[in-house]
N, C-alpha and C positions, 0 to 999 in steps of 0.2 A: 554263189561263188565258194562259201566255206564248205559245203556241202561236197562239191566237186574236189576240192583240195583234200578233204577227210578220205573219200575214196581213193584217191591217187595214194596218199600216204600209206593207207592200210594195205593197198595192193603191192605197193614197191617199198618194202622195208628200208631199203638203202637211201630212199627221199627222206625218211625220218631222221636219219642219221645226218644228212645234210641240212636239213632245217634246224636241227639243235646245235649244228656247228656254225650256222650263220652262212653257209655256201648256198643254200636255196633261197632266193628271194621271192617272196609271194607279191608279185606286182598286181596294183588294183586291190588289194585287200586292206581295209582299215587297220591301223596299229592296234586297236583293241582287240580285234579278231585275231591277228596275228600273235598277240601276246596270250591270248586264251588258248590257241591251238598248240603253241610251243609248251605251255605250262601243263596241258592235258598230257602231252607225250613225254615230258618230264616226269610226272607223277605216276609213271605207269607201275602198276603193282607187280613185282618181280615173282611172287610166288604164283600167282594166278593165271598171269600174262593177260588179264585184261585191264582196260584202261579206265583209270577214275576219272569222272568229269565233274565239273562243277558249274553251277549256274553263275554266268557273267552278266552284269546288269550296268 
């Protein structure tokens, strides 16, 4: 499920804004995965426009 959401968010940048503002609800996704996804998009490196990812355990 997380893989599909990442694909949607990368294809539709407006969805990222909705996710970060709390307007987009990710039904069926565990809270830990939602937090990891939001954190990844919040920590976007503005200089290179690449996403910084961390391992969540």
